C-alpha positions, 0 to 999 in steps of 0.5 A: 500431341498428348496432353498430360494432366497434372494431379492437383493435391491439396495439403491439409493444415496440420494443427499441433495438438496441445500438450496437457500439462500435469497439474502441480501444486504451486511451488514455494519460493523459499529462496526469496522469502528466507527462512520461515518465521518462528511463531510464539504463543500469546503468553505475556512476558513478565518484563514487558513495560507497556508505557515506555517513553523513548525519545527519538527523532520521530518523537521530536518531529511529531512534537514540533508538528503538534506545536506548530499546528496548535499555534496556528489554530490559536492564531486563526481563532483570534483572527476570527474573533477580531473579524467578528468584533469588527463586524459587530462594531460596524453593525452597531451592536 
């Protein structure tokens, strides 16, 4: 009997070559941003009043908050003064 030798072949792993992408400038997403804003010069208009008082809900909310804070500060101040007078009376001054 004759022995048959088998040829052993090794397969090389083929690594795919990476494609070099062409450098492109970053694209602008104009559809998400909308139209570009129009820029104006820094010239002042004649009809601008700087000190306008418009009473809105936010103005009322801030006013109520300010009044509440002032009342609380006065209450804390009077309480501190009462405590100081009480401590002075106990110490005999």
